[in-house]
N, C-alpha and C positions, 0 to 999 in steps of 0.2 A: 667853627663847624656846628657847635651846639650852644644855645644860649637860653637862659631864663631872664626875663626883664621884669623886675618888681612883681614877681608872681605871688599870688595869694591862693591858698586852698584850705577849705574847711570841710569837715565831715560832721554831720548832725550838729552844725553850729559851733563846733570846736575847731579853732584855727590849728592847722598843721604846718602850713608855710605862711610866713609873714613878710610880704614884699621882698622875696628872695631874688637876688640878682647873681647870676653865675654864667661865666663863659668858658668854653673849652676851644682851644685852637686846634686846627687840623693836625692830626698825628700825635696829639698830646695824650699822655696817660695821667689821669688824676684820680685821687682816692677820696671818697666821701666817708667820713667817720663821725661818730657821735653816739650818745646814749640811745637806747631803744625808744622809739616814739618821737625822735627829733625831726623826722621827715625825709630821711635818706631814700627809702624805697619809693616814696611819693615822687621825688625828683625824677627817678628813672621812669616811672609810669607816665609822668607828664611828658617827658622827652619822647616817649614812644607813641604818645597820643592815646594811651589807654585811659587816661584821665584828662579832663579839661580844666584849665585854671579858672578860678572864680574872678581873678583879676590879673592884670599884666599879660605878657606875651611869652610864648615858647617859639623859638626859632630853630630851624634845621637848615644848615648850609646857607644861612643868611635870609631864609624865607620863613614867614610865620606858618605854623602848622594850621592846615585847614582840612575840613572833613573830606574834600575832594582829592587831597594829596596824600592822605594817610597811608593808603595801600602802597603807593610808590615809595614812600619814605620808609615803611617797615621792611621793604625788600632791601633797603640800604642799611638796616640795623640788625645786629645779632644780639640776642637777649638770653642770658643764662640766669636761672634762679637757683636758690638753695635747694639741694637734693636733686637738681637737674630738671625736674618737671617732665620726665619722659612718659610717653604713653605706654602703659604696661602691656597692652595687647599687641604692640608692634615690636618687631625685633630691633636691634641696634641699627641695622642697615635701613630699615623702614623709618625709624625715627630721624635718622640723619638726612634721608632724602625727601622728607616731607616738603620742605620749602623748595627743593629743586624741581619736583614733579609739577608744581604749580606754574613753573616757567616753561615747561614743555621741552626740557633738554632731551637729547637722544641718548640711548643706553650707553654708547661708547663714551660720551662726554661725562655722564654720571659716574661710570666706572673709573675714569681717569681722576675725577674730582675726589672720589672716595679714597683712591690710592694716595693722593696728595695729603688729605686730611689725616689718614692713618700715620703717614710718615711724620707729619707735623706734631701730632698729639701722642705718638708712641702707643697707640691703642693696638692690642693684638688682633691681627687680621682674622684669626679663627673665632673671634668673639662677635663678629658682625651679625651672625644669624642666631645669636642668643637673645632672649628676652631680658628686660631690665632686672627681673627678679633673679636671673641667673648670673648677673654681673656683680662685682664688688662695688662699694661706694665710689672708689676712685675711678673705676671704669665707667660707671654711670655718668660721672661728671665729665669725663673725656668725651663720651657720646654727646652729652648736652653741648659741650663746646664745639664739637664737629658740626652739630646741627646748626648752631649759631653762625658758624663760619662757612656753611655749605655754599652759599651763593656769593661768597667773597664780599661781604658788606663793608661799607666805609666806616661804620661805627660799631663798637662793642659796648654793651651795657651789661654789667654783671652784678647781681644782687646777692652778696654773701655766698659766692659759689663754693667756698670751701668750709663753710661754717659747720656742716654736719659730719665732717670727716674726722677720723681718729688722727692723733698728732703725727704719726709716721707717714700716713698717706697724704695728709695735708702738707707736710714738709716737702715731700716729693713733688706734689702738684704745684706748690708755690714756685719752685724752681722752673718747672716746665711752662707755667703760665707766663712768667716774666720773660723767658726765652721767646715764647710765641709773640708776646707784645712787642718785643724788640725786633723780632724778625719781620713782622707784618707791618709795623708802623701805623696801625689804625688809631683813630680817635677812640680812646677808651676811658670809660668812667666805671670805677669799681667801688661797690659799697662793702664796707667791713666794719666790725666793731672792735677789731684788734689793731692796736697802734703799731705793734711790731710788723704785722703783715702790711699795714699801710706804708710804713717806711721802706719795706722791701720792694714793693711794687712801684711806688711813684715818688717823684721829686716834689710833687705838689699835693699836699694833704689839706683837705678842706674839712675843718672841724665845725660841726653843726650842734646847735642846742635850741630846742623849742621852736623849730621852724625858721631859724636864722643862721647865717654863717657867722661864727664868732671870730675865726681867724683862719687864714690859709697861708701855706708856705711849706718849707721843708720841716722835718722833725726838729732840726737844730733851731730854726726860726721860732717854732712853738715853744721849745724848751728855754731858749736864751732870751726871747723877747715876747713873752706872753702879753696880750693886749687886755686880758680880763682874768680875774682870779680863777674863773672856771677852767681856763686852759691848763693852769698849773694843777688844779684839783684833778682834772681828767688824766693828765700824764701820771700823777702820783697813783691814782687808782689803777691805771694800767700796769705800772711797775709792781704794785702789790699783787695784781693778778699773775704776772710773770713769776713772781717769787713763789706763788702757791701752785704754779704749774697749770694755770687755766688758759693761757694765751698760746698763740701759734709761734711762727718763726721769730 
């Protein structure tokens, strides 16, 4: 469903991705993890067509991304960023329905879809007419997720969607998100810096470093069969973070 083939990307002459190759099967949930600056968010932006590769190819549903197909492809993708990225001057309802209105749906269909999304995300119905500043952090992320799912996309791309939340809210949303992933069965790529969160969400963890994939597989694969000393170092650093209370689930 999604693929990067020997993709290279630099900013101001500094390499961010180095001949990176990655594929995601239809319906698969995979997790990108690694230190800050390793290129995780760049991967998502390339898949959305927000950035263009300097070398290699980006494919969506088997077809290379082209300028004339980006609009159609973005309608097939839901994108969630850290802290939600909601428009502060719009209510929750207006944020959610932004992508819907562009498709010209009639009011009854929009109302039905909002009802489905509220049930799926467990967002309080009386919060729809509140502005983002009037919502809690967890509620804002639920609105961002509903907006990403509004037109029933084939793909979900999530860039540290829970990173800015306090531990209790994050714990609750982790459970809800996994249930949503399992219920919908969409192709999902989630970026996180938290190994415990990565293991909770996906069977396939993709560990990156300096623009390359170091290893991918289950948490047990990474722990029992590290292919590079960095893998063990990363896992140990994560365990140290858990011991000090800095990580999530």
